[in-house]
N, CA, C and O atoms as CSV, one atom per row, in Angstrom:
chain,resi,resn,atom,element,x,y,z
A,1,UNK,N,N,63.698,73.984,-86.628
A,1,UNK,CA,C,64.250,73.750,-87.937
A,1,UNK,C,C,64.312,72.241,-88.147
A,1,UNK,O,O,64.720,71.496,-87.257
A,2,UNK,N,N,63.910,71.810,-89.314
A,2,UNK,CA,C,63.970,70.402,-89.674
A,2,UNK,C,C,64.795,70.288,-90.945
A,2,UNK,O,O,64.548,70.989,-91.926
A,3,UNK,N,N,65.788,69.387,-90.915
A,3,UNK,CA,C,66.645,69.168,-92.075
A,3,UNK,C,C,66.692,67.678,-92.377
A,3,UNK,O,O,66.638,66.855,-91.462
A,4,UNK,N,N,66.794,67.326,-93.654
A,4,UNK,CA,C,67.015,65.907,-93.953
A,4,UNK,C,C,68.434,65.527,-93.538
A,4,UNK,O,O,69.337,66.363,-93.534
A,5,UNK,N,N,68.612,64.263,-93.191
A,5,UNK,CA,C,69.951,63.773,-92.864
A,5,UNK,C,C,70.763,63.663,-94.145
A,5,UNK,O,O,70.309,63.060,-95.118
A,6,UNK,N,N,71.946,64.234,-94.154
A,6,UNK,CA,C,72.864,64.108,-95.274
A,6,UNK,C,C,74.135,63.441,-94.757
A,6,UNK,O,O,74.768,63.944,-93.829
A,7,UNK,N,N,74.506,62.319,-95.348
A,7,UNK,CA,C,75.630,61.517,-94.864
A,7,UNK,C,C,76.941,62.288,-94.832
A,7,UNK,O,O,77.828,61.943,-94.051
A,8,UNK,N,N,77.090,63.315,-95.653
A,8,UNK,CA,C,78.340,64.079,-95.693
A,8,UNK,C,C,78.661,64.743,-94.357
A,8,UNK,O,O,79.820,65.069,-94.098
A,9,UNK,N,N,77.662,64.948,-93.508
A,9,UNK,CA,C,77.924,65.542,-92.196
A,9,UNK,C,C,78.863,64.646,-91.389
A,9,UNK,O,O,79.645,65.142,-90.577
A,10,UNK,N,N,78.792,63.346,-91.603
A,10,UNK,CA,C,79.623,62.407,-90.859
A,10,UNK,C,C,80.980,62.173,-91.501
A,10,UNK,O,O,81.905,61.719,-90.827
A,11,UNK,N,N,81.121,62.474,-92.788
A,11,UNK,CA,C,82.377,62.199,-93.482
A,11,UNK,C,C,83.126,63.485,-93.796
A,11,UNK,O,O,84.207,63.718,-93.254
A,12,UNK,N,N,82.576,64.312,-94.652
A,12,UNK,CA,C,83.248,65.558,-95.043
A,12,UNK,C,C,83.040,66.669,-94.022
A,12,UNK,O,O,83.855,67.589,-93.947
A,13,UNK,N,N,81.970,66.608,-93.237
A,13,UNK,CA,C,81.642,67.681,-92.308
A,13,UNK,C,C,81.024,68.858,-93.035
A,13,UNK,O,O,80.927,68.877,-94.262
A,14,UNK,N,N,80.608,69.842,-92.246
A,14,UNK,CA,C,80.030,71.063,-92.813
A,14,UNK,C,C,81.153,72.004,-93.238
A,14,UNK,O,O,82.250,71.975,-92.680
A,15,UNK,N,N,80.864,72.830,-94.228
A,15,UNK,CA,C,81.738,73.948,-94.571
A,15,UNK,C,C,80.993,75.212,-94.184
A,15,UNK,O,O,79.874,75.446,-94.640
A,16,UNK,N,N,81.619,76.030,-93.339
A,16,UNK,CA,C,81.047,77.323,-92.963
A,16,UNK,C,C,81.844,78.411,-93.671
A,16,UNK,O,O,83.058,78.520,-93.498
A,17,UNK,N,N,81.145,79.216,-94.473
A,17,UNK,CA,C,81.762,80.345,-95.170
A,17,UNK,C,C,81.475,81.604,-94.367
A,17,UNK,O,O,80.319,81.876,-94.043
A,18,UNK,N,N,82.503,82.378,-94.041
A,18,UNK,CA,C,82.351,83.596,-93.252
A,18,UNK,C,C,82.578,84.817,-94.130
A,18,UNK,O,O,83.595,84.933,-94.813
A,19,UNK,N,N,81.615,85.716,-94.096
A,19,UNK,CA,C,81.685,86.967,-94.848
A,19,UNK,C,C,81.603,88.121,-93.858
A,19,UNK,O,O,80.754,88.124,-92.967
A,20,UNK,N,N,82.487,89.099,-94.018
A,20,UNK,CA,C,82.443,90.318,-93.211
A,20,UNK,C,C,82.203,91.482,-94.154
A,20,UNK,O,O,82.933,91.660,-95.130
A,21,UNK,N,N,81.181,92.273,-93.863
A,21,UNK,CA,C,80.867,93.433,-94.700
A,21,UNK,C,C,80.562,93.023,-96.136
A,21,UNK,O,O,80.827,93.781,-97.069
A,22,UNK,N,N,80.007,91.830,-96.316
A,22,UNK,CA,C,79.666,91.356,-97.647
A,22,UNK,C,C,80.812,90.749,-98.425
A,22,UNK,O,O,80.621,90.335,-99.569
A,23,UNK,N,N,82.014,90.684,-97.834
A,23,UNK,CA,C,83.190,90.140,-98.511
A,23,UNK,C,C,83.610,88.835,-97.855
A,23,UNK,O,O,83.609,88.729,-96.629
A,24,UNK,N,N,83.968,87.837,-98.660
A,24,UNK,CA,C,84.429,86.568,-98.116
A,24,UNK,C,C,85.676,86.786,-97.264
A,24,UNK,O,O,86.605,87.476,-97.684
A,25,UNK,N,N,85.697,86.199,-96.071
A,25,UNK,CA,C,86.849,86.300,-95.182
A,25,UNK,C,C,87.595,84.971,-95.092
A,25,UNK,O,O,88.789,84.904,-95.381
A,26,UNK,N,N,86.881,83.908,-94.687
A,26,UNK,CA,C,87.530,82.614,-94.495
A,26,UNK,C,C,86.469,81.524,-94.383
A,26,UNK,O,O,85.270,81.801,-94.354
A,27,UNK,N,N,86.936,80.286,-94.321
A,27,UNK,CA,C,86.021,79.145,-94.209
A,27,UNK,C,C,86.597,78.152,-93.211
A,27,UNK,O,O,87.806,78.097,-92.984
A,28,UNK,N,N,85.700,77.371,-92.621
A,28,UNK,CA,C,86.113,76.323,-91.693
A,28,UNK,C,C,85.344,75.046,-91.990
A,28,UNK,O,O,84.280,75.060,-92.610
A,29,UNK,N,N,85.921,73.940,-91.524
A,29,UNK,CA,C,85.232,72.656,-91.522
A,29,UNK,C,C,84.716,72.426,-90.123
A,29,UNK,O,O,85.462,72.530,-89.149
A,30,UNK,N,N,83.442,72.116,-90.025
A,30,UNK,CA,C,82.826,71.784,-88.746
A,30,UNK,C,C,82.537,70.292,-88.756
A,30,UNK,O,O,81.744,69.818,-89.569
A,31,UNK,N,N,83.177,69.551,-87.860
A,31,UNK,CA,C,82.968,68.110,-87.791
A,31,UNK,C,C,81.635,67.769,-87.150
A,31,UNK,O,O,81.000,68.610,-86.513
A,32,UNK,N,N,81.225,66.530,-87.329
A,32,UNK,CA,C,79.960,66.049,-86.750
A,32,UNK,C,C,80.043,66.082,-85.227
A,32,UNK,O,O,81.073,65.731,-84.652
A,33,UNK,N,N,78.962,66.503,-84.573
A,33,UNK,CA,C,78.950,66.497,-83.102
A,33,UNK,C,C,77.994,65.451,-82.541
A,33,UNK,O,O,78.041,65.147,-81.349
A,34,UNK,N,N,77.144,64.908,-83.371
A,34,UNK,CA,C,76.240,63.840,-82.926
A,34,UNK,C,C,76.799,62.533,-83.476
A,34,UNK,O,O,76.457,62.111,-84.581
A,35,UNK,N,N,77.660,61.903,-82.694
A,35,UNK,CA,C,78.442,60.788,-83.213
A,35,UNK,C,C,78.087,59.431,-82.625
A,35,UNK,O,O,78.800,58.460,-82.877
A,36,UNK,N,N,77.055,59.333,-81.884
A,36,UNK,CA,C,76.711,58.038,-81.312
A,36,UNK,C,C,75.619,58.192,-80.279
A,36,UNK,O,O,74.908,59.196,-80.270
A,37,UNK,N,N,75.480,57.216,-79.416
A,37,UNK,CA,C,74.453,57.347,-78.380
A,37,UNK,C,C,74.689,58.620,-77.561
A,37,UNK,O,O,75.813,58.905,-77.149
A,38,UNK,N,N,73.626,59.371,-77.336
A,38,UNK,CA,C,73.742,60.608,-76.566
A,38,UNK,C,C,73.884,60.262,-75.092
A,38,UNK,O,O,72.933,59.815,-74.450
A,39,UNK,N,N,75.071,60.472,-74.572
A,39,UNK,CA,C,75.334,60.218,-73.161
A,39,UNK,C,C,75.382,61.516,-72.367
A,39,UNK,O,O,75.794,61.539,-71.207
A,40,UNK,N,N,74.945,62.611,-73.024
A,40,UNK,CA,C,74.963,63.901,-72.346
A,40,UNK,C,C,76.368,64.479,-72.301
A,40,UNK,O,O,77.341,63.817,-72.663
A,41,UNK,N,N,76.457,65.696,-71.861
A,41,UNK,CA,C,77.749,66.356,-71.708
A,41,UNK,C,C,77.792,67.012,-70.338
A,41,UNK,O,O,76.752,67.319,-69.755
A,42,UNK,N,N,78.984,67.222,-69.833
A,42,UNK,CA,C,79.131,67.867,-68.528
A,42,UNK,C,C,79.433,69.351,-68.672
A,42,UNK,O,O,79.542,70.063,-67.673
A,43,UNK,N,N,79.569,69.821,-69.908
A,43,UNK,CA,C,79.848,71.230,-70.163
A,43,UNK,C,C,78.615,71.890,-70.758
A,43,UNK,O,O,77.631,71.220,-71.069
A,44,UNK,N,N,78.672,73.201,-70.914
A,44,UNK,CA,C,77.542,73.942,-71.463
A,44,UNK,C,C,77.261,73.539,-72.908
A,44,UNK,O,O,76.103,73.433,-73.311
A,45,UNK,N,N,78.324,73.315,-73.690
A,45,UNK,CA,C,78.178,72.969,-75.098
A,45,UNK,C,C,78.905,71.668,-75.381
A,45,UNK,O,O,79.885,71.335,-74.714
A,46,UNK,N,N,78.426,70.941,-76.366
A,46,UNK,CA,C,79.122,69.743,-76.838
A,46,UNK,C,C,80.355,70.218,-77.609
A,46,UNK,O,O,80.241,71.086,-78.474
A,47,UNK,N,N,81.522,69.663,-77.309
A,47,UNK,CA,C,82.745,70.097,-78.017
A,47,UNK,C,C,82.623,69.867,-79.516
A,47,UNK,O,O,82.049,68.873,-79.960
A,48,UNK,N,N,83.172,70.798,-80.287
A,48,UNK,CA,C,83.163,70.697,-81.743
A,48,UNK,C,C,84.591,70.629,-82.253
A,48,UNK,O,O,85.503,71.178,-81.635
A,49,UNK,N,N,84.786,69.959,-83.375
A,49,UNK,CA,C,86.074,69.955,-84.064
A,49,UNK,C,C,85.956,70.963,-85.205
A,49,UNK,O,O,85.174,70.772,-86.138
A,50,UNK,N,N,86.741,72.036,-85.119
A,50,UNK,CA,C,86.716,73.108,-86.107
A,50,UNK,C,C,88.121,73.244,-86.687
A,50,UNK,O,O,89.093,73.395,-85.947
A,51,UNK,N,N,88.223,73.192,-88.006
A,51,UNK,CA,C,89.510,73.324,-88.690
A,51,UNK,C,C,89.373,74.298,-89.848
A,51,UNK,O,O,88.295,74.429,-90.427
A,52,UNK,N,N,90.467,74.989,-90.191
A,52,UNK,CA,C,90.422,75.821,-91.403
A,52,UNK,C,C,90.110,74.950,-92.623
A,52,UNK,O,O,90.499,73.783,-92.675
A,53,UNK,N,N,89.421,75.511,-93.579
A,53,UNK,CA,C,89.102,74.769,-94.809
A,53,UNK,C,C,89.152,75.723,-95.987
A,53,UNK,O,O,88.691,76.861,-95.900
A,54,UNK,N,N,89.709,75.256,-97.074
A,54,UNK,CA,C,89.672,76.001,-98.330
A,54,UNK,C,C,88.415,75.544,-99.064
A,54,UNK,O,O,88.339,74.388,-99.480
A,55,UNK,N,N,87.431,76.418,-99.231
A,55,UNK,CA,C,86.195,75.985,-99.889
A,55,UNK,C,C,86.425,75.708,-101.368
A,55,UNK,O,O,87.297,76.305,-101.999
A,56,UNK,N,N,85.637,74.800,-101.903
A,56,UNK,CA,C,85.701,74.523,-103.339
A,56,UNK,C,C,85.104,75.707,-104.103
A,56,UNK,O,O,84.440,76.567,-103.525
A,57,UNK,N,N,85.351,75.730,-105.393
A,57,UNK,CA,C,84.764,76.782,-106.232
A,57,UNK,C,C,83.238,76.726,-106.179
A,57,UNK,O,O,82.575,77.763,-106.169
A,58,UNK,N,N,82.683,75.509,-106.147
A,58,UNK,CA,C,81.221,75.366,-106.086
A,58,UNK,C,C,80.681,75.884,-104.757
A,58,UNK,O,O,79.622,76.510,-104.725
A,59,UNK,N,N,81.395,75.630,-103.661
A,59,UNK,CA,C,80.958,76.137,-102.352
A,59,UNK,C,C,81.008,77.658,-102.326
A,59,UNK,O,O,80.070,78.301,-101.854
A,60,UNK,N,N,82.100,78.243,-102.832
A,60,UNK,CA,C,82.190,79.707,-102.861
A,60,UNK,C,C,81.091,80.311,-103.720
A,60,UNK,O,O,80.481,81.309,-103.337
A,61,UNK,N,N,80.834,79.715,-104.875
A,61,UNK,CA,C,79.796,80.244,-105.767
A,61,UNK,C,C,78.432,80.189,-105.094
A,61,UNK,O,O,77.657,81.141,-105.190
A,62,UNK,N,N,78.129,79.092,-104.417
A,62,UNK,CA,C,76.843,78.974,-103.734
A,62,UNK,C,C,76.742,79.992,-102.596
A,62,UNK,O,O,75.706,80.637,-102.431
A,63,UNK,N,N,77.810,80.137,-101.815
A,63,UNK,CA,C,77.801,81.137,-100.745
A,63,UNK,C,C,77.573,82.533,-101.283
A,63,UNK,O,O,76.788,83.300,-100.724
A,64,UNK,N,N,78.262,82.869,-102.376
A,64,UNK,CA,C,78.077,84.189,-102.986
A,64,UNK,C,C,76.650,84.359,-103.506
A,64,UNK,O,O,76.080,85.446,-103.409
A,65,UNK,N,N,76.069,83.287,-104.057
A,65,UNK,CA,C,74.675,83.348,-104.526
A,65,UNK,C,C,73.725,83.626,-103.354
A,65,UNK,O,O,72.768,84.387,-103.498
A,66,UNK,N,N,73.989,83.013,-102.205
A,66,UNK,CA,C,73.152,83.246,-101.018
A,66,UNK,C,C,73.156,84.728,-100.663
A,66,UNK,O,O,72.106,85.303,-100.374
A,67,UNK,N,N,74.334,85.347,-100.684
A,67,UNK,CA,C,74.413,86.765,-100.355
A,67,UNK,C,C,73.552,87.597,-101.294
A,67,UNK,O,O,73.010,88.628,-100.896
A,68,UNK,N,N,73.426,87.154,-102.536
A,68,UNK,CA,C,72.646,87.891,-103.527
A,68,UNK,C,C,71.148,87.830,-103.331
A,68,UNK,O,O,70.420,88.631,-103.918
A,69,UNK,N,N,70.663,86.894,-102.513
A,69,UNK,CA,C,69.206,86.783,-102.321
A,69,UNK,C,C,68.766,87.197,-100.920
A,69,UNK,O,O,67.603,87.014,-100.560
A,70,UNK,N,N,69.676,87.750,-100.131
A,70,UNK,CA,C,69.296,88.230,-98.799
A,70,UNK,C,C,68.356,89.426,-98.936
A,70,UNK,O,O,68.402,90.127,-99.947
A,71,UNK,N,N,67.509,89.669,-97.942
A,71,UNK,CA,C,66.543,90.775,-98.049
A,71,UNK,C,C,67.169,92.165,-97.940
A,71,UNK,O,O,66.494,93.167,-98.178
A,72,UNK,N,N,68.442,92.235,-97.586
A,72,UNK,CA,C,69.180,93.503,-97.568
A,72,UNK,C,C,70.511,93.264,-98.256
A,72,UNK,O,O,70.975,92.126,-98.311
A,73,UNK,N,N,71.144,94.320,-98.789
A,73,UNK,CA,C,72.446,94.124,-99.412
A,73,UNK,C,C,73.456,93.554,-98.407
A,73,UNK,O,O,73.536,94.016,-97.269
A,74,UNK,N,N,74.213,92.559,-98.833
A,74,UNK,CA,C,75.170,91.893,-97.946
A,74,UNK,C,C,76.160,92.870,-97.342
A,74,UNK,O,O,76.582,92.684,-96.200
A,75,UNK,N,N,76.544,93.908,-98.075
A,75,UNK,CA,C,77.490,94.896,-97.573
A,75,UNK,C,C,76.960,95.727,-96.422
A,75,UNK,O,O,77.734,96.385,-95.728
A,76,UNK,N,N,75.647,95.707,-96.207
A,76,UNK,CA,C,75.064,96.431,-95.079
A,76,UNK,C,C,75.065,95.594,-93.807
A,76,UNK,O,O,74.774,96.111,-92.728
A,77,UNK,N,N,75.389,94.309,-93.919
A,77,UNK,CA,C,75.427,93.422,-92.766
A,77,UNK,C,C,76.865,93.275,-92.283
A,77,UNK,O,O,77.787,93.146,-93.089
A,78,UNK,N,N,77.051,93.295,-90.981
A,78,UNK,CA,C,78.397,93.175,-90.435
A,78,UNK,C,C,78.996,91.824,-90.777
A,78,UNK,O,O,80.142,91.754,-91.221
A,79,UNK,N,N,78.242,90.747,-90.579
A,79,UNK,CA,C,78.763,89.417,-90.894
A,79,UNK,C,C,77.631,88.505,-91.331
A,79,UNK,O,O,76.461,88.716,-91.011
A,80,UNK,N,N,78.026,87.490,-92.070
A,80,UNK,CA,C,77.110,86.466,-92.549
A,80,UNK,C,C,77.880,85.157,-92.493
A,80,UNK,O,O,79.039,85.093,-92.904
A,81,UNK,N,N,77.237,84.115,-91.985
A,81,UNK,CA,C,77.842,82.782,-92.041
A,81,UNK,C,C,76.908,81.890,-92.837
A,81,UNK,O,O,75.728,81.765,-92.509
A,82,UNK,N,N,77.438,81.268,-93.886
A,82,UNK,CA,C,76.675,80.364,-94.729
A,82,UNK,C,C,77.231,78.956,-94.497
A,82,UNK,O,O,78.388,78.679,-94.811
A,83,UNK,N,N,76.399,78.074,-93.946
A,83,UNK,CA,C,76.807,76.697,-93.674
A,83,UNK,C,C,76.327,75.791,-94.795
A,83,UNK,O,O,75.165,75.842,-95.200
A,84,UNK,N,N,77.243,74.956,-95.294
A,84,UNK,CA,C,76.972,74.082,-96.424
A,84,UNK,C,C,77.304,72.632,-96.087
A,84,UNK,O,O,78.153,72.355,-95.240
A,85,UNK,N,N,76.636,71.732,-96.751
A,85,UNK,CA,C,76.974,70.304,-96.739
A,85,UNK,C,C,76.958,69.830,-98.182
A,85,UNK,O,O,76.334,70.450,-99.043
A,86,UNK,N,N,77.642,68.733,-98.438
A,86,UNK,CA,C,77.541,68.114,-99.753
A,86,UNK,C,C,76.255,67.301,-99.786
A,86,UNK,O,O,76.003,66.479,-98.904
A,87,UNK,N,N,75.448,67.538,-100.808
A,87,UNK,CA,C,74.199,66.802,-100.959
A,87,UNK,C,C,74.451,65.408,-101.502
A,87,UNK,O,O,75.593,65.022,-101.753
A,88,UNK,N,N,73.384,64.667,-101.679
A,88,UNK,CA,C,73.495,63.286,-102.138
A,88,UNK,C,C,74.183,63.170,-103.493
A,88,UNK,O,O,74.829,62.158,-103.763
A,89,UNK,N,N,74.060,64.175,-104.346
A,89,UNK,CA,C,74.717,64.156,-105.652
A,89,UNK,C,C,76.132,64.710,-105.631
A,89,UNK,O,O,76.799,64.740,-106.665
A,90,UNK,N,N,76.597,65.146,-104.472
A,90,UNK,CA,C,77.949,65.674,-104.351
A,90,UNK,C,C,78.069,67.177,-104.494
A,90,UNK,O,O,79.152,67.731,-104.305
A,91,UNK,N,N,76.968,67.851,-104.826
A,91,UNK,CA,C,76.988,69.309,-104.924
A,91,UNK,C,C,76.691,69.913,-103.560
A,91,UNK,O,O,75.945,69.325,-102.776
A,92,UNK,N,N,77.266,71.086,-103.260
A,92,UNK,CA,C,76.970,71.710,-101.966
A,92,UNK,C,C,75.533,72.202,-101.900
A,92,UNK,O,O,74.964,72.656,-102.892
A,93,UNK,N,N,74.960,72.099,-100.699
A,93,UNK,CA,C,73.623,72.609,-100.429
A,93,UNK,C,C,73.683,73.469,-99.167
A,93,UNK,O,O,74.495,73.223,-98.274
A,94,UNK,N,N,72.831,74.462,-99.106
A,94,UNK,CA,C,72.772,75.355,-97.950
A,94,UNK,C,C,71.979,74.667,-96.845
A,94,UNK,O,O,70.879,74.165,-97.078
A,95,UNK,N,N,72.550,74.648,-95.631
A,95,UNK,CA,C,71.798,74.107,-94.507
A,95,UNK,C,C,71.455,75.185,-93.482
A,95,UNK,O,O,70.496,75.031,-92.726
A,96,UNK,N,N,72.218,76.267,-93.445
A,96,UNK,CA,C,71.909,77.368,-92.533
A,96,UNK,C,C,72.525,78.654,-93.071
A,96,UNK,O,O,73.556,78.630,-93.744
A,97,UNK,N,N,71.885,79.768,-92.766
A,97,UNK,CA,C,72.453,81.098,-93.000
A,97,UNK,C,C,72.313,81.839,-91.695
A,97,UNK,O,O,71.200,82.077,-91.224
A,98,UNK,N,N,73.428,82.203,-91.111
A,98,UNK,CA,C,73.448,82.862,-89.794
A,98,UNK,C,C,73.740,84.355,-89.973
A,98,UNK,O,O,74.733,84.739,-90.590
A,99,UNK,N,N,72.856,85.181,-89.421
A,99,UNK,CA,C,73.042,86.624,-89.465
A,99,UNK,C,C,73.147,87.224,-88.068
A,99,UNK,O,O,73.453,88.408,-87.926
A,100,UNK,N,N,72.897,86.421,-87.036
A,100,UNK,CA,C,72.923,86.909,-85.660
A,100,UNK,C,C,73.562,85.869,-84.749
A,100,UNK,O,O,73.173,84.701,-84.759
A,101,UNK,N,N,74.522,86.288,-83.982
A,101,UNK,CA,C,75.189,85.498,-82.948
A,101,UNK,C,C,75.783,84.167,-83.396
A,101,UNK,O,O,75.705,83.192,-82.648
A,102,UNK,N,N,76.371,84.090,-84.581
A,102,UNK,CA,C,77.020,82.829,-84.935
A,102,UNK,C,C,78.438,82.775,-84.371
A,102,UNK,O,O,78.984,83.786,-83.928
A,103,UNK,N,N,79.005,81.614,-84.395
A,103,UNK,CA,C,80.435,81.494,-84.133
A,103,UNK,C,C,81.136,81.945,-85.403
A,103,UNK,O,O,80.764,81.531,-86.501
A,104,UNK,N,N,82.135,82.779,-85.260
A,104,UNK,CA,C,82.844,83.311,-86.420
A,104,UNK,C,C,84.210,82.666,-86.613
A,104,UNK,O,O,84.878,82.950,-87.607
A,105,UNK,N,N,84.648,81.805,-85.693
A,105,UNK,CA,C,85.876,81.022,-85.844
A,105,UNK,C,C,87.068,81.901,-86.217
A,105,UNK,O,O,87.816,81.588,-87.144
A,106,UNK,N,N,87.236,83.001,-85.489
A,106,UNK,CA,C,88.273,83.971,-85.820
A,106,UNK,C,C,89.683,83.420,-85.681
A,106,UNK,O,O,90.598,83.907,-86.345
A,107,UNK,N,N,89.880,82.418,-84.834
A,107,UNK,CA,C,91.212,81.868,-84.635
A,107,UNK,C,C,91.655,80.899,-85.704
A,107,UNK,O,O,92.759,80.362,-85.615
A,108,UNK,N,N,90.839,80.654,-86.711
A,108,UNK,CA,C,91.183,79.653,-87.719
A,108,UNK,C,C,91.800,80.237,-88.981
A,108,UNK,O,O,92.257,79.478,-89.835
A,109,UNK,N,N,91.830,81.546,-89.127
A,109,UNK,CA,C,92.370,82.162,-90.341
A,109,UNK,C,C,93.169,83.403,-89.965
A,109,UNK,O,O,92.748,84.204,-89.132
A,110,UNK,N,N,94.315,83.542,-90.589
A,110,UNK,CA,C,95.181,84.686,-90.311
A,110,UNK,C,C,94.439,85.996,-90.567
A,110,UNK,O,O,93.850,86.185,-91.632
A,111,UNK,N,N,94.468,86.879,-89.609
A,111,UNK,CA,C,93.893,88.224,-89.652
A,111,UNK,C,C,92.368,88.252,-89.785
A,111,UNK,O,O,91.805,89.284,-90.150
A,112,UNK,N,N,91.689,87.134,-89.495
A,112,UNK,CA,C,90.219,87.158,-89.527
A,112,UNK,C,C,89.688,88.166,-88.504
A,112,UNK,O,O,88.739,88.898,-88.789
A,113,UNK,N,N,90.292,88.204,-87.325
A,113,UNK,CA,C,89.851,89.170,-86.306
A,113,UNK,C,C,90.070,90.598,-86.791
A,113,UNK,O,O,89.244,91.472,-86.528
A,114,UNK,N,N,91.156,90.843,-87.486
A,114,UNK,CA,C,91.423,92.176,-88.037
A,114,UNK,C,C,90.404,92.565,-89.093
A,114,UNK,O,O,89.966,93.714,-89.146
A,115,UNK,N,N,90.024,91.605,-89.938
A,115,UNK,CA,C,89.007,91.900,-90.958
A,115,UNK,C,C,87.657,92.193,-90.308
A,115,UNK,O,O,86.921,93.068,-90.765
A,116,UNK,N,N,87.333,91.457,-89.235
A,116,UNK,CA,C,86.085,91.734,-88.527
A,116,UNK,C,C,86.143,93.109,-87.867
A,116,UNK,O,O,85.174,93.865,-87.929
A,117,UNK,N,N,87.257,93.436,-87.243
A,117,UNK,CA,C,87.397,94.749,-86.598
A,117,UNK,C,C,87.250,95.876,-87.621
A,117,UNK,O,O,86.615,96.892,-87.338
A,118,UNK,N,N,87.831,95.700,-88.802
A,118,UNK,CA,C,87.702,96.714,-89.849
A,118,UNK,C,C,86.253,96.842,-90.304
A,118,UNK,O,O,85.786,97.948,-90.576
A,119,UNK,N,N,85.534,95.715,-90.389
A,119,UNK,CA,C,84.126,95.753,-90.772
A,119,UNK,C,C,83.298,96.474,-89.705
A,119,UNK,O,O,82.418,97.272,-90.028
A,120,UNK,N,N,83.587,96.189,-88.438
A,120,UNK,CA,C,82.885,96.879,-87.345
A,120,UNK,C,C,83.121,98.378,-87.458
A,120,UNK,O,O,82.188,99.172,-87.335
A,121,UNK,N,N,84.360,98.757,-87.693
A,121,UNK,CA,C,84.694,100.182,-87.801
A,121,UNK,C,C,83.922,100.834,-88.958
A,121,UNK,O,O,83.441,101.959,-88.824
A,122,UNK,N,N,83.804,100.140,-90.075
A,122,UNK,CA,C,83.065,100.699,-91.217
A,122,UNK,C,C,81.578,100.852,-90.908
A,122,UNK,O,O,80.909,101.692,-91.510
A,123,UNK,N,N,81.060,100.066,-89.991
A,123,UNK,CA,C,79.641,100.138,-89.642
A,123,UNK,C,C,79.324,101.151,-88.553
A,123,UNK,O,O,78.157,101.419,-88.268
A,124,UNK,N,N,80.356,101.708,-87.948
A,124,UNK,CA,C,80.135,102.717,-86.913
A,124,UNK,C,C,79.683,104.024,-87.551
A,124,UNK,O,O,80.107,104.340,-88.663
A,125,UNK,N,N,78.831,104.789,-86.873
A,125,UNK,CA,C,78.430,106.075,-87.435
A,125,UNK,C,C,79.623,107.025,-87.469
A,125,UNK,O,O,80.529,106.917,-86.643
A,126,UNK,N,N,79.622,107.955,-88.425
A,126,UNK,CA,C,80.725,108.927,-88.505
A,126,UNK,C,C,80.826,109.735,-87.207
A,126,UNK,O,O,79.822,110.002,-86.547
A,127,UNK,N,N,82.028,110.108,-86.865
A,127,UNK,CA,C,82.234,110.915,-85.661
A,127,UNK,C,C,82.176,112.376,-85.962
A,127,UNK,O,O,82.329,113.199,-85.058
């Protein structure tokens, strides 16, 4: 994947919108992880700064628009993560759409784990 550098990654950070079963659940701010000379890490992953974030109306609208152009109805997918950055003009732009194995940041929003569990239950075949 190749992306243009957008300065907002260093200042505002990314906004990740989390949807479970096609419904918005919560959002987080993901801080920049490439912050200077790469000196390597001693752990498996580079530590990230993740905080709860209230998305703007423009971010929510863009995230909802993304769900509308997926190749399957969003409600048929267990989860979707839409990552956004502010573009050069200040409007949000999509930088990633995760449908498999994303971080869902369940500890950042009250009852996010419960909403995910309910979505999983709805996706199980009838007994």
